[in-house]
C-alpha positions in Angstrom: 0.0 0.0 0.0 1.4 3.4 -1.0 1.9 6.1 1.6 -0.8 8.2 0.0 -3.3 5.3 0.2 -2.4 4.8 3.9 -3.1 8.5 4.6 -6.5 8.3 2.8 -7.5 5.1 4.7 -6.5 6.8 8.0 -8.5 9.9 7.2 -11.6 7.8 6.2 -11.2 5.8 9.5 -11.0 9.0 11.6 -14.1 10.5 9.8 -16.0 7.3 10.5 -15.3 7.4 14.3 -18.2 9.8 15.2 -20.6 7.5 13.4 -19.3 4.6 15.4 -20.2 6.3 18.7 -16.8 7.9 19.3 -18.1 11.5 19.1 -16.0 14.4 20.2 -15.9 14.8 23.9 -16.5 18.4 24.7 -19.7 18.4 26.8 -21.9 16.3 29.1 -25.6 17.0 28.2 -25.6 20.8 28.0 -22.6 21.3 30.2 -19.5 22.3 28.3 -16.0 21.2 29.2 -13.9 23.9 30.8 -11.6 25.3 28.0 -8.2 23.7 28.1 -9.1 21.0 30.7 -7.8 17.5 30.3 -10.3 14.6 30.1 -9.6 12.1 32.9 -12.5 9.6 32.5 -16.2 8.9 32.5 -18.8 6.6 33.9 -22.5 5.9 33.8 -24.9 4.9 36.6 -28.6 4.6 37.2 -30.5 5.6 40.3 -31.2 8.5 42.7 -28.4 11.1 43.2 -28.1 14.5 44.7 -31.8 14.5 45.8 -33.0 14.1 42.2 -35.5 11.3 41.3 -34.2 8.1 39.6 -32.3 8.8 36.5 -29.7 7.5 34.1 -26.5 9.4 34.9 -23.4 10.2 32.9 -20.3 11.5 34.7 -17.1 13.0 33.3 -14.0 14.0 35.2 -11.8 16.8 34.0 -8.6 18.2 35.4 -7.1 21.7 34.8 -4.3 23.9 36.0 -6.5 27.0 35.9 -7.3 28.9 39.0 -10.3 27.6 41.1 -12.0 31.0 40.8 -11.9 30.9 37.0 -13.4 27.4 36.8 -16.0 28.2 39.4 -17.0 31.4 37.6 -17.2 29.6 34.3 -19.7 27.0 35.6 -21.6 29.5 37.8 -22.4 31.5 34.6 -23.2 28.4 32.5 -26.9 28.5 31.7 -28.9 25.4 30.8 -31.9 25.7 28.4 -35.2 25.6 30.3 -33.3 25.7 33.7 -35.7 26.5 36.5 -34.0 25.2 39.7 -30.4 25.9 40.8 -28.6 25.4 44.1 -25.0 26.5 44.7 -22.7 26.0 47.6 -19.0 26.5 48.3 -17.1 25.0 51.3 -13.5 25.1 52.5 -11.7 21.8 52.9 -8.3 21.0 54.4 -7.0 20.5 50.9 -8.6 23.5 49.2 -12.2 24.4 48.4 -15.2 22.6 46.9 -18.0 24.3 44.8 -21.2 22.5 43.9 -24.0 23.5 41.6 -27.1 21.5 41.0 -29.6 22.3 38.2 -32.9 20.9 36.8 -34.9 21.8 33.7 -38.5 23.0 34.0 -39.9 19.6 33.2 -37.7 18.0 35.9 -36.6 15.4 33.4 -32.9 16.6 33.0 -30.6 17.1 35.9 -27.1 18.6 36.1 -24.5 18.5 38.9 -21.2 20.3 38.8 -18.5 19.7 41.5 -15.3 21.7 41.4 -12.6 20.7 43.8 -9.4 22.7 44.4 -6.5 20.3 45.2 -3.8 22.6 46.5 -1.4 19.9 47.4 -1.6 18.4 43.9 -1.6 21.7 42.1 -4.7 21.3 40.0 -8.5 21.7 40.0 -10.7 18.6 39.5 -14.1 19.1 37.7 -16.9 16.5 37.9 -19.8 17.1 35.4 -22.9 14.9 35.9 -25.9 14.8 33.6 -29.1 12.8 34.5 -32.2 12.0 32.5 -35.2 10.9 34.5 -36.4 7.4 33.9 
């Protein structure tokens, strides 16, 4: 196979990945990833979480070197279409600070939870984005 043929096959394979379920990872539901954050991993669960009714949940963990305040402000200003309920809290910890934001849409069928944790000893900020769809 010629080098040009290999490049063409590689490009076609990469173009086919989104159709195979490997779509670009830049958001969870309507929650965007923090710009420049590194993707750490994801998981899915089913059940009640954060006081919301039973739902199918997706969770993504991100990590960034950005300042805690910048990440917190980014997610504090993030608006969700049809959002009617929001609860926010910030608490100090021995290793930094933790910010939580919980949101629901007006039909109470979609739920969002954002947890931002400052890890001063490790020198980074951890972001957990969770998206639930009521069952």
